[in-house]
N, C-alpha and C positions, 0 to 999 in steps of 0.2 A: 290273545292267545293264552291259554292256561299254562301256568308254570308247573312243571312236574318234578318229582324227586326232591322236593324241599320240605323242610319242617315248618309247618304253619302255626302261628301263635294261637289261632282260634281252635286248634285241636289239642292244645296243651291243658293238662289237668292241674298243674302245680304253679301256675303263674301267681306271683305275689300281688295282692290287691293294692290298688293305688288309692288309699284313704288318707286324707290330711289328718295329722295327729293333733287336731285342735277342734274344739266344739265352738261353733259360732252361734251366739244368742244375742239378738239386738233388742230384746224386750226391755223397755225402760224401767229403771228402778229409782229415779230421782224423786225426792219428796220435798218440794220447796217449802211447804207450810211447816212440816215437822222439823226440817233441818234449820229453820229460822228461829225456832223456839228454844229458850233456855230450859235445860233439864233440871228438875228439882225432885227431892225425895218426898215420898208420902208414907204415912204410917197407919192408914186405915182405908177400907174400901169406900167409905164416905169421907170426902175431904172438903174443906170449906175455906173461904178467905173473906176478908172484909173489903167493903167498897164504900167510899164516901164522896161527897160533892161539896163545893163551896156554895154559899148562898148567892143568889143572883145579885148583881150590882143594884144599889138603890140609893136614893137621895139620902145624904148623911150629913146633917148640920146640927150640932148640939149647942144649946144655950150655955153661956158661960156659967159655971157653978152648978149646973143641973145635975140631978142624981142620974145614975145609970138606969136604963130601962131594960125590961125583959125582952130581948130581941128574938128569942126562940133559938132552938138548936136543931140541926139536922141529925137524925138518928143514923148511926153507922149501919149499913146494910150487910147482911151475911149471905153470901152466895155459896152454893154447894154443888158438887158433882160426884159421880160415881166412877169407880174404876171399871175397866173392861179387860178381860183376859184374852190375849191374842196368842195363838199357838199353831204350830205346824209340826206334823209328825214325819219322821224319817224311819223307814223300816226296810232293811236290806238283808237278804239271805246270805248265809255263809258262802255259798257258791258264787254269788254275784260279787262278793268282796274279795274272792280269791282269784277269779279269772282276770285276764288282761283285757283292757278296753282301749280303744283309740280315744285320745283327747283327755284322759284322766287316769290318775294312778289309783285312786280309791273311789269307788262308787258312793260310799257312805259320805265321804268328805265332800264330794261334788254335790250330792243331793242336799247336804246340810247347808252349803254355801248358797245354793239356789233357794232353799226354803227361807233362809235368813232375809234374802232380798224380798221375797214374797211377803213375809211378815211385815217388813217396813212399809211396803205398799198398802197392806191391809190397814195399818194404823193411820196412814195418811188419808185413806178413803173414809175411815170412820170420822176423822176430824173435819173434813171439808167436802166429802163426796156425796152427802145425803144418801146413805144406804137405804134402799127401800123407796127412794124418790122423795123423801121429805127430811126435814132436820131430824137428827138423832137426839131423842130425849133421854136425859139421865134415867137409868133404870137400875134399881138395887138388885143384887144377887139374891136369888131365892131358889127353892126346890124346883128343879126342872127348868129354871130360867137363868140364862147367862146375863150377867150385868152389862149395861151399856153406858158408855161415857157420853155425856152430851156433846154435840158437835160445836164447832166455833160459831156457826150460824145461830144455834139455839140461844146463845147468851147475848147476842148483839141487840142493843136497845133499839126500840122502834124509832126513836128520834134520829138515828143515824142509819136507818134502813130506808132505801128508796126502791120503788118497784114492788111487785107482788108476785110471789112464787106461784100462787094459784091462778093469776091472771097474766099470762105472758104479754110482754110489751108489743111484740110484732112491729118493731120500728120500720118506718118506710123511708125516713130521711136521716142523714147523718147529724143534722143540727139537733134533732130531738134526742138522739142517742147521747150526744156529747152534753146536752143540757142536763141529762140525768146524772152523768158522770160528775159534772161540776157541782150539781146540787148535793150529791153524796159527799164529795170532798169538802164543800162548804159547811155542811152540817157537822162533819168531824172537826173541822177547824174551829167552829164556834163552840163546840163542846170541849175544846182544849186538846184534842188529839194531834199528834205529829206523825200521822201515818206516812210511811216512806215507801211502801211497796203496794202495787196493784197487781193482784193475782187474777189471771183470766184463763178460761178454758181455750183449747186450741182453735175451736171454731170461732169464738169471739175475737181471737187475736187478729184474724183476717180483716174483720170489720173495724177494729181499732186502727190497724195499719192503714186502712182505706180512708180514714179521716184526714190523712195528709193530702188527699186529692182535692179537698175543699180549697176555695180561693183564700188568698192572704196567709198562706202557711209558709213558714220558714224552715228549710231543711238544710243540713250540712252534709253534703254528699262525700266530702273529703277526697274520694277517689272517683274521677269521672268515668273510669272504666268499669265501675261496680254498679250493678243495678240494685238499688236499695228500695225495699218495700217492707219496712218494719219500724215499729215504735218501741224503743227501749226505755225512754225517759219521757214522761208526760209532765209538763210544767203548767200549772194553773196558778191563778192568783193566790191559792191557798197552800202552795208548796210544790215540791217535786215528788213524783211517784215513779219508782223504778218498775217498769212493766215486766212481769214474770209469767210465763206460760206454765200452768199447772195441769198436767195430764189427768189428775185424779179429782180435780175440782168439779163440782156439779156443773154441767154444761151451761146452765142459764144463770149462774151466779158470777158476780165480780166482787172480790174481797179487797178492801182497802185496809192494809194491815200495819199496825204499830207493834212491832215485836217486843218492845220493852214492856208490854202489858199482856204478853202471851207466853205461858209456860207449859211444858209437858211434864207432868208429874208421874213418877214411877213408884209403885209399891214394890214391884219386882222388875229390876232392869232387864232388858233383853239379854237372854242367856241360852246356852245349850245345856240340856239336862239328859244324862244317860238314863234310860229306862231298863227295867228288868228284862233280861233276855227270855224270849219265848220260843221254844223249840230250836230250829236252826236259823233263826233270824235275830239280828241285833237291832235294837230300837233306840232312838233318841228323839228329843223334841227341842225346837226353839220356842221359847215362851217369853212373854212380857205381860205385865199387868200395870195399867196406868190410865191416866185420863188428862184432859186438857184443863188448864186454868186460864180463863179469860178474866184478867185481874180487874178490868173496868169495862163495863158494857158499852161505854161510849168511846172507847179507844180504837176499836176496829169497826169499819163500816161495811155495809152490804148493799149492793145494787142487785136486786133479784128479778127473776122473770125475763132475763135478757134474751130476746129472740128477734129474728129479723124477717120481715115480709119478703116474699120472692121479688117484689118490685123495689126493694131497698136501694136507695141512691145516696151514697156517702157524700156527694158533692153538694147536696141541697140542705 
């Protein structure tokens, strides 16, 4: 039966909107590679560092009283990289900055904070994400060309690189996948690296976790009520690797990282810069200029071309 003579809410013109005064944004902005690197200053767009190695062990027995011989010397290598300019523009009209918004007091401040997070993700992507689908090669600044900093993968020595970016592995069994992980870790150990972190893409992490389903594995569940399917620490004969998921790492790469040999150099530290006002809009930018220093090519390892066949079985 219809109710008559009442004031109905759906006929009202001035009901206050029910809008939560918070902006919810779950887009990730963690940067595991960049965050793990020491920050160092730069003073040129082209920056270099020295790399050296010890001679390989050899038989060494000298006759009593013998003169010294010319054993030869290793020439110190000079490695170079270029800076890359990263920037994000914020442009807000005077009206937008004056009106009231839900979830923020200042549109300019809100956009600036958001762009700062985006800039950090862009730097991470340049360092490990293979923009364009391949390693990023150092490129000098020139007319009409923005300089590029070489990516971490670009500097890794072939002796500590396993797999092939151009020829995906398409693993079918877990034993082959783990054999390549061990081979990369072993190559690093023999080169003298003490890599402590294994960075992997989200898709690869599922198959790393699945390695625990193979026989003769030992797992500490701690809490019997918790379903556990994750590997956070991988222990091999060559040391311990903390397994870290990196959303911005190229999907088919696995990086074995020794952060004591990885620096992020800045010619211009990340900063906010106010720009000249144009008409009724205020403008500013967040900008940074820098590049990565891989201080020794054999300190960080790469397992490339990591893909999995549809019939992949981690237990075999």
